[in-house]
C-alpha positions as MATLAB code, in Angstrom:
seq = 'XXXXXXXXXXXXXXXXXXXXXXXXXXXXXXXXXXXXXXXXXXXXXXXXXXXXXXXXXXXXXXXXXXXXXX';
ca = [
       5.289   10.139   -7.393;
       7.078   13.096   -6.669;
      10.736   12.630   -5.909;
      12.251   13.769   -2.691;
      14.718   16.960   -3.229;
      18.233   16.243   -1.871;
      19.532   18.861    1.038;
      22.087   21.196   -0.081;
      25.308   21.257    2.447;
      26.257   25.025    3.467;
      29.793   25.351    2.029;
      31.065   28.314    4.087;
      30.270   25.870    6.597;
      32.234   22.461    5.354;
      35.090   25.111    5.098;
      35.288   26.078    8.125;
      34.330   23.105   10.331;
      35.405   19.390   10.514;
      33.819   16.741   12.418;
      35.357   14.312   14.799;
      35.247   10.704   15.139;
      33.135   11.467   18.183;
      31.182   13.776   16.524;
      32.073   16.930   17.789;
      32.465   20.024   15.338;
      36.030   21.341   15.545;
      36.551   24.881   14.474;
      39.247   27.408   14.399;
      39.339   30.706   16.563;
      38.494   33.799   15.026;
      41.142   37.122   15.664;
      43.757   35.759   14.273;
      43.996   37.437   10.489;
      45.333   41.070   10.907;
      45.533   43.780   13.664;
      47.625   41.528   15.686;
      49.803   44.317   17.057;
      47.935   45.544   19.614;
      47.092   41.570   21.070;
      49.347   40.569   23.483;
      51.484   37.931   23.077;
      49.494   35.580   25.321;
      46.503   36.343   23.370;
      47.808   35.543   20.021;
      49.617   31.874   21.522;
      45.852   31.284   22.985;
      44.097   32.070   19.447;
      46.402   29.303   17.772;
      44.771   26.433   19.523;
      41.412   25.197   17.925;
      38.196   24.688   19.900;
      35.081   22.950   19.864;
      31.703   24.152   18.940;
      28.767   24.894   21.771;
      26.485   21.915   21.988;
      23.726   24.518   21.388;
      25.523   25.749   18.068;
      26.014   22.356   16.856;
      22.490   21.466   16.660;
      22.356   24.424   14.358;
      25.185   24.114   12.558;
      24.165   20.185   11.797;
      21.188   21.457    9.879;
      23.390   23.236    7.213;
      25.454   20.297    7.279;
      23.212   17.411    6.326;
      25.713   14.792    5.063;
      28.725   15.802    7.263;
      31.685   18.070    6.443;
      33.570   15.156    4.633;
];
């Protein structure tokens, strides 16, 4: 009888995402690393806050995170 193979977690996804208690995927906003001089103060301030992955994207991401993010 053949053993069932373990699924591999995409480590890049684990490093970028966290799962909330309700099961939502929390992400950091892009665009805060460099070339900040041309962005307005308001834009940079808004980028500080994290956000949640949309439901359609979350469905795809869960396939690369078979055992969660922790």
